[in-house]
N, C-alpha and C positions, 0 to 999 in steps of 0.2 A: 849039964847042958852042952849041946853040940856047938863046937867052934864054927863060926860062919866063915866061908871062904870069900875073901876079898882080895883084890889085887894087892900084892905085897908092899907096894909103896904107900898104901893108904893105912896109916897107923892112927891110933887114937890121938885126938887133939889136932890132927892136921886137916881133917875134913869132917863135915857134919855126918853123923851116922846114916841119916836117910839118903844123903847124896852118895855116900859110899856104897850103900846097898843098891841104889839105882845104877851106879856105875858098874858094880859087880854083875848085876843082872844083864846090863848091856854087853859086858864082856862075855858072859855065857852065851847070849844070843849070837854075838859076832863069831864066837868059836864054832857054834853049830852051823851058822851060815857059811863060814869058810870051809867046813867039812863037806857040806852039800856042794859047794863050788868045786872043791878038789875032786869029788866023786864024778862030777859032770865035766871035768876038765876045762873049766873057765875060771878066770879070776873074779873076785867079788865085783870089780868095776865092770868087767865084761858081762857078768850076770845081770847087773843093774841095767846096763844098756840093752841087753837082750829083752829084759822084761818091758822096758819102755817101747822098744821097736815092735815087739810082739803084740803089745796092747794098742799100738797106734800105727798100723801099717801105712807106710809112705810118709812117716814123720820126717821133717827136716832135721839135718844134723844139728842146727842151732838149737832146736827144741830139746833134743837129747842132751846137749851141753847144759842148757838152762835147768832141766830137771835133775841133772847130776850135780848141779852147782859147780860146774867146771867151765874153764875158758874153752871156746870152740876150737882153738888151736891144739889144746890137749886132747880133745875128743877125736881129732883126726887120726892120731896114732892108735887110739883104742879101736876105732872103727876099721882102720887098716888091718889090725890083727884079727878082728872078727871076720873081715872079708877074706883074709888069707886062709883062715880056718874053714871057709866055705859056709859061714853061718849067716852072713848078711850080704846084701848087694846094695849098691848105691846107684842112683841114676839122677840125671838133671831133671828138675821140675819143668814141666811143659810151659808154664807161664813165666819162668825166670831161670834160665840155664845156670845162673850162679848158685842157685839153691840146690843142694844135694838131698834127695829124699832116700830114706832107708827102708828096706823091706827084708824080711827074713827069707832065706832060701829054704827049700824043703828040709835040709839038715838043720838049719836054724830053727825052723818051726818044731821039729822033733825035740831039739834041745830045750826050747822055750816051754814045750809041754811038760817035759821032765822036770824042769826047774819050777814051773808053776805047781805041779803036783807035790814036789818036795816042800814047797813053801806054803802050801794050802792050809795045812793043819797047824795047830799051836806047836811051839818048840817042845822038844821032848822033856825038858826040865819042868814043864808045866803039868806033866802027868802026876806030880805029887799033890796037885790041888784037886779037891773035889768040886763038883759043879757049883756049889754055893760060894766057895772061895774064888773060883774063876769069875763068877758074876760080880763079886765084891771087888776083885782086882780090876775088871773092866770098868766098873763104875768109878773107882778111884783114879784110874788113868784118864778116863774121859773128863773128870773134874779137873785134873791137873792140866790137861791140854786146853780145855776151855779157859781156865784161868790164865794160862800163859798167852793164849791168843788175845784175850781181852786186854791183858796188860801191855802188850806191845803192838796191838793192832794186826798181828800176823794172822795169816790164814794158810791152810794147807795149799800146796801148789795145785792149780787147776789142771785138769786133764786137757792137754792141747787138742785143738780141733785140726782136722785134716792137715 
């Protein structure tokens, strides 16, 4: 039987086997996402911000912060770096000049398109699953998400409007 690759600090008895497998799967996805980011010369946080701005042209910085689960003051530095790289531009909202709206520049739109394409398909490690196994995995994940949302009343973040 093949030995499962789990993070080295997860040893028998310290964590439930299912939790360890899910954690290991998350680590695989994170490694693949980080490789995509390195190839596109952005950090994972910058990639997440680009995905939000690219999907919501003119979104306020506070909305980006909320969707990233970050304090707005921390997002300022992130947006500063994206702006310095020529990927986003900010402007004052016409109805409230204190609100800064974000838009992708042409270079940012190109990077967003590349990032979207790289993230469109399933992660490469899912190539090991046949279509039936992928459907079973999706069903199991959907069941877990529904159960978690029901248990704590949580729901996925809503897509911000304008």
